C-alpha positions as CSV (number, residue, x, y, z in Angstrom):
1,X,0.0,-0.1,0.2
2,X,1.0,3.5,-0.8
3,X,1.7,5.9,2.4
4,X,0.3,9.8,2.2
5,X,4.0,11.2,1.4
6,X,4.3,8.8,-1.3
7,X,1.1,9.8,-3.1
8,X,1.7,13.0,-2.4
9,X,5.4,12.9,-4.0
10,X,3.7,11.1,-7.1
11,X,1.0,12.9,-7.5
12,X,3.6,16.0,-7.7
13,X,5.6,14.5,-10.2
14,X,2.7,13.8,-12.5
15,X,1.3,17.3,-12.0
16,X,4.7,18.8,-13.1
17,X,4.8,16.7,-15.9
18,X,1.6,17.0,-17.5
19,X,1.5,20.8,-17.3
20,X,4.6,22.6,-17.9
21,X,3.4,25.5,-16.2
22,X,3.8,24.7,-12.7
23,X,6.3,25.9,-10.9
24,X,7.2,24.7,-7.5
25,X,9.4,27.1,-4.7
26,X,9.8,26.4,-1.1
27,X,13.3,26.0,1.5
28,X,15.3,23.0,0.7
29,X,12.9,21.3,-1.9
30,X,15.4,20.5,-3.8
31,X,17.4,17.3,-4.4
32,X,19.5,15.6,-2.7
33,X,17.2,16.8,0.4
34,X,13.1,17.0,-1.2
35,X,12.1,19.5,1.3
36,X,11.9,18.3,5.2
37,X,9.4,15.1,4.8
38,X,10.4,14.1,1.4
39,X,7.2,15.5,-0.2
40,X,9.4,17.3,-3.3
41,X,11.9,14.1,-3.6
42,X,13.4,14.0,-7.2
43,X,11.5,16.9,-8.4
44,X,14.2,19.0,-9.0
45,X,16.4,16.5,-11.1
46,X,13.7,15.9,-13.2
47,X,12.0,18.8,-13.7
48,X,15.2,21.4,-13.7
49,X,14.3,25.3,-13.3
50,X,10.9,24.9,-12.6
51,X,11.7,23.5,-8.9
52,X,13.6,26.1,-6.9
53,X,15.0,26.4,-3.7
54,X,14.7,29.4,-1.8
55,X,16.2,31.5,0.8
56,X,14.5,31.7,3.8
57,X,12.0,34.2,3.4
58,X,8.1,32.5,3.7
59,X,7.1,36.5,2.6
60,X,9.2,36.4,-0.3
61,X,8.4,32.7,-1.9
62,X,4.6,33.0,-1.8
63,X,5.5,36.8,-3.1
64,X,7.0,35.2,-6.1
65,X,4.5,32.1,-6.7
66,X,1.9,34.6,-6.3
67,X,3.6,36.5,-9.2
68,X,4.0,33.6,-11.1
69,X,0.6,33.1,-11.1
70,X,-0.4,36.4,-11.9
71,X,1.9,36.1,-14.9
72,X,-0.1,33.3,-16.3
73,X,1.3,30.4,-14.9
74,X,0.7,27.9,-11.8
75,X,2.8,27.6,-8.3
76,X,3.0,25.4,-5.6
77,X,4.9,27.0,-2.5
78,X,5.9,24.6,0.1
79,X,6.2,26.1,3.7
80,X,8.6,24.0,5.6
81,X,6.3,24.0,8.5
82,X,2.9,25.1,8.6
83,X,3.5,27.7,11.7
84,X,5.7,29.7,9.4
85,X,2.9,30.8,7.4
86,X,2.1,33.9,9.7
87,X,5.1,35.1,8.0
88,X,3.9,34.8,4.6
89,X,0.2,36.3,6.1
90,X,0.3,39.2,3.8
91,X,1.5,38.0,1.0
92,X,-1.2,35.5,1.1
93,X,-4.5,37.4,2.2
94,X,-3.3,40.7,0.8
95,X,-1.9,40.1,-2.3
96,X,-2.6,37.0,-3.6
97,X,-6.2,36.3,-2.5
98,X,-7.2,40.1,-3.2
99,X,-6.0,40.2,-6.1
100,X,-8.5,38.2,-8.0
101,X,-10.8,40.8,-7.8
102,X,-9.4,44.5,-6.9
103,X,-8.4,45.4,-10.8
104,X,-12.4,45.4,-12.2
105,X,-12.4,42.1,-13.5
106,X,-11.6,38.7,-12.4
107,X,-8.0,37.5,-12.6
108,X,-7.3,33.8,-12.1
109,X,-4.5,33.8,-9.3
110,X,-3.3,29.6,-9.7
111,X,-1.7,29.5,-6.2
112,X,-1.3,26.2,-4.2
113,X,0.3,27.3,-0.5
114,X,1.5,23.5,0.9
115,X,1.4,23.7,4.8
116,X,2.7,20.7,6.9
117,X,0.6,20.8,9.7
118,X,0.3,19.8,13.6
119,X,1.5,17.8,16.2
120,X,2.3,15.0,17.9
121,X,5.9,14.5,16.8
122,X,7.6,16.5,19.8
123,X,8.7,19.4,17.4
124,X,7.4,22.0,20.0
125,X,5.6,25.2,20.3
126,X,6.3,26.8,16.9
127,X,6.8,24.0,14.6
128,X,3.3,21.9,15.7
129,X,0.4,24.0,15.4
130,X,-2.6,24.0,13.0
131,X,-3.7,27.4,11.6
132,X,-6.6,26.5,9.5
133,X,-8.9,29.0,11.5
134,X,-6.6,32.1,10.9
135,X,-7.3,32.1,7.0
136,X,-11.2,31.4,7.5
137,X,-13.3,34.1,5.8
138,X,-10.6,35.8,3.8
139,X,-11.9,36.8,0.3
140,X,-10.7,35.3,-2.8
141,X,-8.8,32.3,-0.5
142,X,-9.9,28.7,-0.7
143,X,-8.5,25.8,2.3
144,X,-8.2,22.2,1.7
145,X,-6.8,19.5,3.7
146,X,-5.2,15.8,2.7
147,X,-7.0,13.7,3.8
148,X,-6.4,9.4,3.6
149,X,-9.5,9.3,1.2
150,X,-8.9,11.6,-1.2
151,X,-6.4,11.4,-4.3
152,X,-3.9,14.2,-4.4
153,X,-3.6,14.6,-7.8
154,X,-7.5,15.5,-7.8
155,X,-7.2,17.8,-5.3
156,X,-4.4,19.4,-6.5
157,X,-6.4,19.5,-10.3
158,X,-9.5,21.5,-8.3
159,X,-7.6,23.7,-6.6
160,X,-5.9,25.2,-9.4
161,X,-9.2,25.1,-11.5
162,X,-10.5,27.3,-8.9
163,X,-8.3,30.2,-10.0
164,X,-8.1,31.4,-6.9
165,X,-5.2,31.1,-3.8
166,X,-5.5,28.0,-1.7
167,X,-3.8,26.9,1.2
168,X,-3.5,23.4,1.2
169,X,-3.1,21.8,4.5
170,X,-0.8,18.4,5.4
171,X,-1.2,16.8,8.5
172,X,2.6,15.7,9.8
173,X,1.4,12.2,11.3
174,X,-0.4,11.5,7.9
175,X,2.6,10.9,6.1
176,X,4.0,8.1,7.1
177,X,-0.2,6.2,7.0
178,X,-1.4,4.4,4.3
179,X,-3.7,6.0,1.8
180,X,-7.7,4.5,0.8
181,X,-7.3,2.4,4.5
182,X,-9.4,2.5,7.5
183,X,-9.6,0.9,10.8
184,X,-11.4,-2.6,9.9
185,X,-14.1,-2.6,11.4
186,X,-15.3,0.4,9.1
187,X,-15.9,0.9,5.3
188,X,-15.4,4.1,3.7
189,X,-16.8,5.9,0.2
190,X,-16.8,9.4,-1.2
191,X,-20.3,11.2,-1.5
192,X,-20.2,14.7,-3.1
193,X,-16.6,15.1,-2.9
194,X,-16.7,14.5,1.4
195,X,-15.5,10.9,2.5
196,X,-17.8,8.9,4.7
197,X,-16.7,6.5,6.9
198,X,-19.5,4.2,8.5
199,X,-20.3,0.5,10.1
200,X,-21.5,-1.2,7.5
201,X,-25.3,-2.6,8.3
202,X,-25.8,-0.7,11.2
203,X,-28.5,1.5,10.6
204,X,-28.8,5.2,11.9
205,X,-25.8,6.3,13.9
206,X,-26.3,7.8,17.3
207,X,-23.9,10.2,16.5
208,X,-22.2,12.0,13.3
209,X,-18.6,13.0,14.0
210,X,-17.1,15.5,11.4
211,X,-13.1,16.2,11.3
212,X,-10.2,17.1,9.0
213,X,-7.4,15.1,7.6
214,X,-5.1,14.9,10.4
215,X,-7.5,13.8,12.9
216,X,-8.7,11.0,10.8
217,X,-7.3,8.0,12.6
218,X,-7.3,9.4,16.1
219,X,-11.0,9.9,15.1
220,X,-12.0,6.0,14.1
221,X,-10.1,5.2,17.0
222,X,-12.1,7.1,19.3
223,X,-15.0,5.2,17.0
224,X,-13.8,1.7,17.8
225,X,-14.3,2.3,21.4
226,X,-17.6,3.7,21.5
227,X,-19.0,1.2,19.5
228,X,-16.9,-1.7,21.1
229,X,-17.3,-0.5,25.0
230,X,-20.0,1.8,24.6
231,X,-22.3,0.1,22.4
232,X,-22.4,3.5,20.3
233,X,-22.0,3.8,16.6
234,X,-20.5,6.5,14.9
235,X,-20.2,8.0,11.8
236,X,-17.5,9.9,10.0
237,X,-17.7,12.8,7.3
238,X,-14.0,14.1,6.2
239,X,-14.3,17.2,4.0
240,X,-11.0,17.5,1.7
241,X,-12.3,21.2,1.4
242,X,-12.4,23.2,4.6
243,X,-13.3,26.3,3.7
244,X,-15.7,27.6,1.9
245,X,-17.3,24.6,3.7
246,X,-18.7,22.1,1.7
247,X,-22.5,20.8,1.8
248,X,-22.0,17.6,4.6
249,X,-23.7,14.4,3.0
250,X,-26.5,12.0,5.4
251,X,-27.0,14.4,8.6
252,X,-30.4,14.8,8.0
253,X,-31.2,11.8,10.3
254,X,-28.3,12.4,12.8
255,X,-29.3,12.5,16.2
256,X,-26.4,14.5,17.2
257,X,-23.1,16.0,15.2
258,X,-19.9,16.5,17.0
259,X,-17.0,18.0,15.2
260,X,-13.6,17.5,15.6
261,X,-10.7,20.2,15.0
262,X,-6.9,20.2,16.2
263,X,-6.9,23.8,16.7
264,X,-7.6,26.1,19.8
265,X,-10.6,27.4,20.7
266,X,-11.9,30.4,19.3
267,X,-12.7,31.0,15.6
268,X,-12.2,27.8,14.4
269,X,-12.8,25.6,11.8
270,X,-15.2,23.3,13.7
271,X,-17.3,26.8,14.8
272,X,-17.7,27.5,11.0
273,X,-18.5,23.9,10.3
274,X,-21.4,24.5,13.1
275,X,-22.7,27.7,11.8
276,X,-23.0,26.7,8.7
277,X,-24.7,23.5,9.7
278,X,-27.2,25.0,12.0
279,X,-29.6,26.6,9.8
280,X,-30.0,23.2,7.9
281,X,-30.5,20.9,11.4
282,X,-32.1,23.1,13.9
283,X,-35.5,21.6,13.5
284,X,-33.6,18.1,13.8
285,X,-30.9,18.0,16.0
286,X,-32.1,17.0,19.8
287,X,-28.8,18.9,21.5
288,X,-26.8,21.8,20.4
289,X,-24.0,20.6,18.1
290,X,-20.2,19.7,20.2
291,X,-17.0,21.0,19.0
292,X,-13.8,19.4,20.3
293,X,-10.6,21.7,20.1
294,X,-7.4,21.6,21.5
295,X,-6.2,23.0,24.7
296,X,-5.9,26.7,25.1
297,X,-2.2,26.6,25.7
298,X,1.2,26.7,24.0
299,X,1.9,23.1,22.6
300,X,4.8,21.7,25.0
301,X,7.8,19.2,23.4
302,X,7.7,16.8,25.7
303,X,5.3,13.7,23.8
304,X,3.3,13.5,27.2
305,X,2.5,16.9,27.9
306,X,1.7,17.3,24.2
307,X,-0.8,14.9,24.3
308,X,-2.2,16.4,27.0
309,X,-3.0,19.7,25.2
310,X,-3.9,18.3,21.5
311,X,-6.5,16.6,20.8
312,X,-6.3,12.7,21.5
313,X,-9.0,9.7,20.9
314,X,-9.7,9.6,24.3
315,X,-10.7,12.9,24.6
316,X,-13.2,12.6,21.8
317,X,-14.7,9.5,23.2
318,X,-15.2,11.5,26.5
319,X,-17.0,14.4,24.6
320,X,-19.5,12.3,22.9
321,X,-20.3,9.9,25.4
322,X,-20.9,13.4,27.4
323,X,-22.9,14.7,25.1
324,X,-25.2,11.5,24.5
325,X,-25.4,10.7,28.2
């Protein structure tokens, strides 16, 4: 089976082979290093000057990428750790995103900014965050996240097809996971481009969970425990597009909805999902939508302390049990 890191690497090779207008920029993306997580391995040797290792300036990298996109090419920019995307905030939100509509006519800006996110690797406070929430609601900007269920090549094609800048988050814990596999108790299918993970033949679930790509396996662990130890059946929805929030299928009969987000509380993706769902489900919900987030604190480097801050399977299970009690 193919690991997520290998799948992403192959998707980039295929994309750059099929479209000579695509450029890739980032710190140490060239061989022999091939990026901090080896996602760009082999690209510079194959595609030459279309792959550029850059100086250590996230603002400059994002600005050059946006300039290439405005000039008629396509650009993929790698931010080595998603935490550092804050250094490119101005170029992404005030230049790239606004350039789609501030010149008196629609202007395509086919730019994808790749951001390795998340903790559970012991990398400490400034290399472990999930900054998705800081980019929600920016006009002209879309947010996507890699999942084990979505083909990366199709996601790149979709993002470039929008003609607007996109942030593409890739949780680091996914890189060693296998594509298109789930817990052996559950099956998955794609419904309107949203992955649905379910227990075959179980009927209506007790709770529907919604989460983003990096939390899939922790959520599946919680679902397994809820089923085997608490006799509670859960279904899971995983969209690849985070914002604008896409239509989420199969919620009309859900007794309860729980949104799991690895970012900290306050102005979150989870809250955005709940805001989108309330008008649709208001007359059917038995209780308010449950939101699960990481703790409001700096992410420690020590693994045992890190686990206390970030969302884990046991915290998901506890929140679902409490909501259904």
